C-alpha positions as CSV (number, residue, x, y, z in Angstrom):
1,M,4.5,-20.3,-22.2
2,A,7.8,-18.1,-22.5
3,T,8.9,-15.9,-19.6
4,P,8.7,-12.3,-20.5
5,P,12.3,-10.5,-21.0
6,T,13.4,-8.6,-17.9
7,V,14.3,-4.7,-18.7
8,I,17.5,-3.7,-17.3
9,L,17.2,0.0,-16.5
10,V,20.0,1.9,-15.0
11,N,19.3,5.7,-14.5
12,G,22.1,8.3,-14.6
13,P,24.1,10.1,-15.2
14,N,26.8,7.9,-15.1
15,A,30.7,8.1,-15.6
16,T,31.9,6.8,-18.9
17,P,32.7,4.1,-19.7
18,F,29.7,2.7,-18.0
19,T,29.7,-1.1,-17.0
20,Y,26.9,-3.3,-15.6
21,T,27.9,-6.8,-14.3
22,L,25.2,-9.4,-14.4
23,A,24.8,-12.0,-11.4
24,N,25.8,-15.6,-12.1
25,S,22.3,-16.6,-12.2
26,E,21.4,-14.2,-14.9
27,A,22.0,-14.3,-18.9
28,F,22.2,-11.4,-21.2
29,E,20.3,-11.9,-24.5
30,P,20.2,-8.2,-25.7
31,R,17.0,-7.3,-27.8
32,V,18.0,-3.6,-28.0
33,I,20.2,-1.0,-26.1
34,T,19.6,2.5,-25.7
35,A,21.6,5.3,-24.1
36,T,21.8,9.0,-23.8
37,F,25.3,10.5,-24.0
38,D,25.8,14.2,-22.8
39,G,28.6,15.9,-24.7
40,S,28.1,19.2,-23.3
41,A,31.8,18.8,-21.8
42,A,33.2,17.2,-24.9
43,G,36.1,19.0,-26.7
44,A,35.5,17.4,-29.9
45,A,33.0,15.3,-31.7
46,F,32.6,11.9,-30.4
47,W,31.4,8.4,-31.3
48,P,29.0,6.8,-28.6
49,C,30.3,3.2,-28.8
50,C,28.3,0.4,-27.0
51,S,30.9,-2.6,-26.1
52,I,29.8,-6.2,-24.9
53,Y,32.1,-8.4,-23.2
54,S,31.9,-12.0,-21.9
55,N,32.2,-12.7,-18.3
56,D,36.0,-13.7,-18.7
57,G,36.5,-10.2,-20.5
58,H,36.5,-11.3,-24.1
59,L,35.0,-8.8,-26.4
60,L,32.0,-9.8,-28.1
61,G,30.8,-7.1,-30.0
62,R,31.4,-3.3,-30.4
63,F,28.5,-1.2,-32.0
64,I,28.8,2.2,-33.1
65,P,26.2,4.4,-34.8
66,P,26.9,5.8,-38.3
67,A,27.5,9.5,-37.1
68,S,29.5,11.2,-34.7
69,V,27.9,13.5,-32.0
70,P,29.2,17.2,-32.2
71,A,30.9,18.7,-29.2
72,G,28.5,20.4,-26.9
73,D,25.7,18.3,-28.4
74,T,23.5,15.5,-26.4
75,A,22.3,12.3,-28.2
76,E,20.2,9.3,-27.7
77,V,21.7,6.4,-29.4
78,T,19.9,3.0,-29.9
79,Y,22.1,-0.2,-30.5
80,G,20.1,-2.9,-32.1
81,P,17.9,-5.1,-33.0
82,F,20.6,-7.6,-32.7
């Protein structure tokens, strides 16, 4: 029987950019990533980006939604499925 996936849940608010580092014994196999972006202090529209890096710092993927978020607005963005 397969092991059920572990949900990584990090409650915020957190500074941007936010990073999460896996332990050496962990592996990351994303199924879905969701984040809420608070643009209440933004001076202009912004693109909420999700970047995934390897453990040696190489960019593996950068995911950007199809529309920007207007300044002053808040958005919950879902990246995936992968």
